[in-house]
N, C-alpha and C positions, 0 to 999 in steps of 0.2 A: 664298336658296336657290341661286342661281346660284353664289354665293360658296362655299357649302357644297360643291356639286358640283365646282367648280374646286379647292377645297381638297382634297377627297377624291382627285381625279384627280392633283393635285400630290403628294399624300401617297403615293398608289399608285405613281406614277412614281418618286418618290424611293425608296420601298421596293424597287421592282424594280431600280433602278440599284444600290442599296445591296447587295441580295441578289446581283445578278450580280457586283458588285465583290467582295463577300465570297466568293462562289462561285469567282471567278477567282483571288482571293487564296488561297483554301483549296486549289485545284487546284495552284497554284504552290508551296505549302508541301509538298504531297504529292509533287510532282515532285522538289522539292529533296531531300526525305527519301529518295526512291527513288534519286536520283543519289548521295547520300551512302552509302547502303547498297551500291549497285553498286561505288562506289569502294573502300569498306571490304573488300568481298568480293574484289575484284581484288587488293588489296594482300595479303590473306591467301592467295589463290591463288598469288601470286608467291612468298610465303614458303614455302608448301608445295612449290612446284616446286624452289626452291633446296635445301630440306631433302632432297627426293627425289634430287636430282642428287648431293648430298654423300653420301647413304646408298648410292646406286648405286656411286659411285666406291669407297667403303669396302668394299662387298661384293665388287666386282671385285678389289680389292687382296687381300682375305682369300682368295678363290678361288685367286688366283695363288700366294699363300704356301702354301696347303694343297697345291696341286700339287707345289711344291718339296719340301715335307716328305714327301709320299707317295713321291716319286721318291728322296729320300735314304734313306727307310726300306726301300724296295725293294732298295737296294744293300746287301748284307750286309757288315758290317765284320768282317774276319777276327779282330780282337782282341776282338770282343764275344762274350759268353757267352750261349748260348740257354738256355731253360728245361730242355731235354734235357741240355745240358752240366752244369748245376747239379744236376739230379737224379742224373746218373751220378756226379758228384763226391760227393754226399751218400751215395749207395749204397756207393761205394768207402770212404768214411770210416767208415760203419757196419761194413763188413766188416773193415776194419783194427782198429777198436775191438773187434769180437767176437773176433778172433784174439788181440788184446792181452790180453783178459780170460781167454781160454783159456790163453795162456802164463803169465799170472800164476797161475792155478790150478794149472797143471802145476808151476811153480817152487815154489809153496807146498807141494804134495804131496811133491815131491822133498825139500824142506828138512825137512819133518816126518819123512819116513822116515830121513833122515840123523841127525836129533836122536835118534830112537828107537834107532838102531844105535850110538850113541856109548856106550862102556862106562860104567857107573855109577862105577866106581872103577878106577884104573889098577893093573895088577899091579906088585908090587915088584921084579920081575925086570928086569934091564936088557935092552933090546932087542939082538938079535943084531947083530953088526958088519955093515956094508954088504955085502950079497951081490952077487956079480957079476950083472950084468943079462943075462938070457937073451933078454929081450924086445927087440924092435926098437922104436925110438922116437927122440925128440929130446930134447936137453938144452936147456933154455931159461933164460937169465939174466933175472931179474925187473927191469924198467925202472921208472922213476918213474911213478906214476899207474896202473900195470897192476894188474888184479885177476885172480883165477883165471878168472872167467867170461869176461873180455875175452881172456885168453890162449887158452883153449879155443876161443872163437868165431873167433879170428884163425886158429888152425890148421885149424879145420873149413872156413873159407872157402877156404884154400889147397887142402885136400883136394877140396873141391867143384869148384874150378876145374880140378883135375887129373882130374876125372871119377870120383872115388872115391864109392862108395855109403855106406860105413860112416862113422860119425862118432865123434869123441872125446867121452867123457862125463866128467862131474865125478867119478863114482865111479871110473872107470878111473884118473884122474889121482890121486885120493886113495889108491887101492889101491897105485899105483906109488910113491907118496911117503908111507909110513906116518908119518913124523915131522912131516908138513906140517900146520900149523894154518892153515886157509883164511882165517881172520879177521886173521891177523898175518903176512903174508908180508913180506919185507924186500927192499929194493932190492939187487940183486946175487945174491940167493939163486938157487941152481941148482935147477930143477924138471925131473923126468923126465916128459916127455909121451909115453905109449906110443902105438904105432900102433893104430888102431881094429881091433876084432876083428870 
């Protein structure tokens, strides 16, 4: 029985030592695991701090660049067109186009009236000899590339620059030159351009 008690005590003692050794070993494993976790977290924190520093530098750089761009855009370039300039140009173009259309309609109307006034058949009588001109005007020698319209416009521009209010019309030129065919004027042909009435 003594042997049994000693054996139980020895077994209890061995169990206690083993348990405390295992417990010490377990706490050592936990400590080691905690140290590894702390070490891993520290390295992640360092990585985050490096990333934060890099991002901060990039944000500072972008802010600086933004300030420069704002300063440049605040200075108006004299050659740059503003929205108002473009709108004014578009308005002017529309006005010019409207006037061009009105001029086209006027020219077509005048041409139609001229076509209506052309006699259907020419009389067989010979036209009278050239009568002396009692009108004031200009004699014009047709040059290469000139048309009746261009000639009349040129004379009207001269009259306008001299301050004259009246203008020379196609009808007045055709009336002053009865033999004139406006579609087939020749280089060197002499036209009488009457003074405007």
